[in-house]
C-alpha positions in Angstrom: 12.2 23.6 3.1 15.1 22.0 1.1 14.4 18.7 2.9 10.7 18.8 1.9 11.5 19.8 -1.6 13.9 16.9 -2.2 11.5 14.4 -0.9 8.6 15.8 -3.0 10.3 14.3 -6.1 9.2 10.9 -4.8 5.4 11.5 -4.9 2.8 9.3 -6.5 3.3 7.9 -10.0 -0.4 8.5 -10.9 -3.0 11.1 -10.1 -5.4 10.1 -7.4 -9.1 10.6 -8.2 -11.0 13.5 -6.7 -13.6 12.7 -4.1 -16.8 14.7 -3.7 -19.6 14.8 -1.2 -21.4 11.8 -2.7 -18.4 9.5 -2.3 -17.6 10.9 1.2 -21.2 10.3 2.4 -21.3 6.8 1.0 -17.8 6.1 2.5 -18.9 7.3 5.9 -21.9 5.0 5.8 -19.9 2.0 4.7 -17.3 2.8 7.3 -19.9 2.8 10.1 -21.5 -0.4 8.8 -18.1 -2.2 8.8 -17.3 -1.1 12.3 -20.7 -2.2 13.5 -20.2 -5.8 12.3 -19.8 -8.4 15.0 -17.0 -11.0 15.2 -16.3 -12.9 12.0 -16.6 -16.6 11.6 -13.2 -18.1 10.8 -12.7 -20.1 7.7 -11.1 -23.5 8.0 -7.6 -23.8 6.7 -8.7 -25.9 3.7 -11.4 -23.3 2.8 -8.8 -20.5 3.2 -6.4 -22.4 0.9 -9.2 -22.9 -1.7 -10.1 -19.2 -1.6 -6.5 -18.2 -2.1 -6.0 -20.5 -5.1 -9.2 -19.3 -6.6 -8.6 -15.6 -6.1 -4.9 -15.5 -6.7 -5.1 -17.1 -10.1 -7.5 -14.4 -11.4 -5.8 -11.5 -9.6 -2.4 -12.7 -10.7 -3.4 -12.7 -14.4 -5.1 -9.3 -14.1 -2.3 -7.8 -12.0 0.4 -8.9 -14.4 -1.4 -7.7 -17.5 -2.2 -4.3 -15.8 1.4 -3.9 -14.7 2.8 -4.7 -18.1 0.4 -2.2 -19.7 1.3 0.6 -17.4 5.1 -0.1 -17.4 5.5 -0.7 -21.1 7.8 2.4 -21.2 10.1 1.2 -18.4 12.7 -1.1 -19.9 13.2 -4.3 -17.8 10.4 -3.7 -15.3 9.5 -7.0 -13.8 5.8 -7.6 -13.5 6.1 -11.4 -12.8 5.1 -11.5 -9.2 5.6 -14.6 -7.0 2.2 -14.7 -5.3 2.0 -17.1 -2.4 0.9 -17.7 1.2 3.4 -16.8 4.0 3.0 -19.9 6.1 5.4 -18.7 8.8 3.5 -15.5 9.6 1.2 -16.0 12.6 -0.6 -12.6 12.4 -3.1 -11.3 9.9 -1.0 -9.5 7.3 -0.2 -9.1 3.6 2.7 -7.4 2.0 4.7 -6.6 -1.2 8.4 -6.6 -1.3 11.4 -7.9 -3.3 13.3 -11.2 -2.9 16.5 -10.0 -4.5 15.4 -8.4 -7.7 12.2 -10.5 -7.9 8.8 -9.0 -6.8 6.8 -11.0 -4.3 3.4 -10.7 -2.7 2.6 -12.6 0.4 -0.6 -13.1 2.5 -0.8 -14.9 5.8 -3.1 -17.8 6.6 -4.7 -16.0 9.5 -5.6 -13.1 7.1 -7.1 -15.6 4.7 -9.1 -17.4 7.4 -10.4 -14.0 8.6 -11.7 -13.0 5.1 -15.4 -12.9 4.6 -15.5 -13.1 0.8 -13.4 -13.6 -2.4 -13.8 -9.9 -3.0 -11.9 -9.0 0.2 -9.0 -11.3 -0.6 -9.0 -10.0 -4.2 -8.8 -6.4 -3.0 -6.0 -7.1 -0.5 -3.9 -8.8 -3.2 -4.7 -6.2 -5.8 -3.7 -3.4 -3.3 -0.3 -5.1 -2.9 0.1 -5.2 -6.7 -0.5 -1.4 -6.5 2.7 -1.0 -4.5 4.6 -2.7 -7.4 3.1 -0.6 -10.1 3.5 2.6 -8.1 7.2 1.7 -7.4 6.7 2.4 -3.7 9.5 0.3 -2.4 12.0 2.0 -4.7 10.7 5.4 -3.9 10.8 4.9 -0.2 14.4 3.7 -0.5 15.2 6.9 -2.4 13.5 9.0 0.2 15.5 7.3 3.0 18.7 8.0 1.2 17.7 11.6 0.4 16.6 12.2 4.0 19.8 10.8 5.5 22.1 12.8 3.2 20.3 16.1 3.4 19.8 16.1 7.2 23.3 14.8 7.7 24.8 17.5 5.4 22.9 20.2 7.2 24.1 19.0 10.6 27.7 18.6 9.4 27.7 22.1 8.0 26.2 23.6 11.1 28.6 21.9 13.5 31.6 22.7 11.3 30.7 26.4 11.1 30.5 26.4 14.9 34.0 25.0 15.0 32.8 21.9 16.7 32.2 19.1 14.2 30.4 16.2 15.9 30.5 12.9 13.9 28.1 11.3 16.3 25.5 14.0 15.9 25.9 13.9 12.1 25.3 10.1 12.2 22.2 10.5 14.5 20.9 13.2 12.2 21.3 10.9 9.2 19.3 8.3 11.0 16.5 10.7 11.8 16.6 11.9 8.2 16.3 8.4 6.9 13.3 7.7 9.2 11.6 10.9 8.1 12.2 10.0 4.5 10.8 6.6 4.8 7.6 8.0 6.3 7.1 10.7 3.7 4.1 10.1 1.4 3.4 6.7 3.1 -0.3 7.5 3.4 -0.4 8.9 -0.1 1.2 5.7 -1.4 -1.5 3.6 0.4 -4.2 5.7 -1.4 -2.4 5.2 -4.7 -2.3 1.5 -4.1 -6.0 1.6 -3.3 -6.6 3.3 -6.6 -4.5 0.9 -8.6 -5.8 -2.1 -6.6 -9.4 -1.1 -7.3 -8.7 -1.2 -11.1 -6.9 -4.5 -10.8 -9.6 -6.2 -8.7 -12.2 -4.9 -11.1 -10.3 -6.2 -14.1 -10.1 -9.6 -12.3 -13.9 -9.7 -12.0 -14.3 -8.8 -8.3 -16.2 -6.0 -6.5 -13.5 -3.7 -5.1 -16.0 -1.7 -3.1 -17.1 -4.8 -1.1 -13.5 -5.9 -0.9 -12.3 -2.5 0.5 -14.6 -2.8 3.5 -12.0 -5.2 5.0 -9.8 -2.1 5.6 -12.6 -0.3 7.5 -12.7 -2.7 10.5 -12.1 -1.5 14.0 -8.7 -3.2 14.6 -5.7 -2.5 16.8 -2.8 -0.8 15.1 -0.3 -2.9 16.9 0.0 -6.7 17.5 0.3 -8.2 21.0 4.1 -8.2 20.4 4.1 -4.5 19.9 4.7 -4.5 16.1 2.5 -2.6 13.7 -0.4 -4.7 12.6 -1.9 -4.8 9.0 -4.2 -2.0 10.1 -1.3 -0.1 11.5 0.5 0.0 8.2 -2.8 0.3 6.3 -4.7 2.9 8.4 -8.5 2.4 8.1 -10.4 5.6 7.4 -13.3 6.9 5.4 -10.9 8.6 2.9 -9.7 5.2 1.6 -13.2 4.0 0.9 -14.0 7.3 -0.8 -11.0 6.8 -3.1 -12.2 3.3 -4.0 -15.7 4.6 -4.8 -14.3 7.5 -6.9 -12.0 5.1 -8.8 -15.0 2.8 -9.6 -16.8 5.8 -10.9 -13.9 6.6 -13.2 -13.8 3.0 -14.4 -17.6 3.1 -15.2 -17.1 6.4 -17.1 -14.1 4.9 -19.0 -11.7 7.4 -17.4 -8.2 6.0 -17.4 -5.3 6.6 -15.1 -3.4 9.9 -15.6 0.3 10.3 -14.7 1.1 12.5 -11.8 2.4 16.0 -12.8 
């Protein structure tokens, strides 16, 4: 209980929209349609490059402006993302991380070539911006540290009380705690990034509902090398599409984001 309570402090930054029967029914239909699609024609490398340049320029402007607006109360928050193609990555993937203290978003060429529209690439990039605005990297680092310290302390106290302190067991427990901490709220963070990404893609002039269908495809969760694929770290399910639909309804009703309680 102590372990869960400590990690709960690293929940979402913003409230997720509520989904109802209408969104769930539409999401279910969209999910089925996406899964029934046949193999996609691959873009040429030059066409993929052109799509990236076209979309990243608009998403970059919208993402930066949106980030600056939402983080105006956070002194020194860096919204200037280095947005580029990861030319070394051979699998379909996109990610947000930090290079030192600088935020970066990368998308691979295989992912771009596999995209069916500008809307899809816009939603993927906007979703990654959502991880920046939601501060998910920082929160997962905090969760890892909290998990390691808490489980390690519990194990240390238990073995000491038994008169048989075991440093190896404490170290193993800290590793387990860190792993558990890194997984806490991971799915919720993806949904929050979908919410934020929907708003950013919309602000950039794209259709986030069409773009989000990219996530609903029937793909393997692991690559041939055994690593998690893009769909392994971004699990496809109807709930994600329902969240996107609910967020678009909020946008159309001029309902803004609300901070999580």
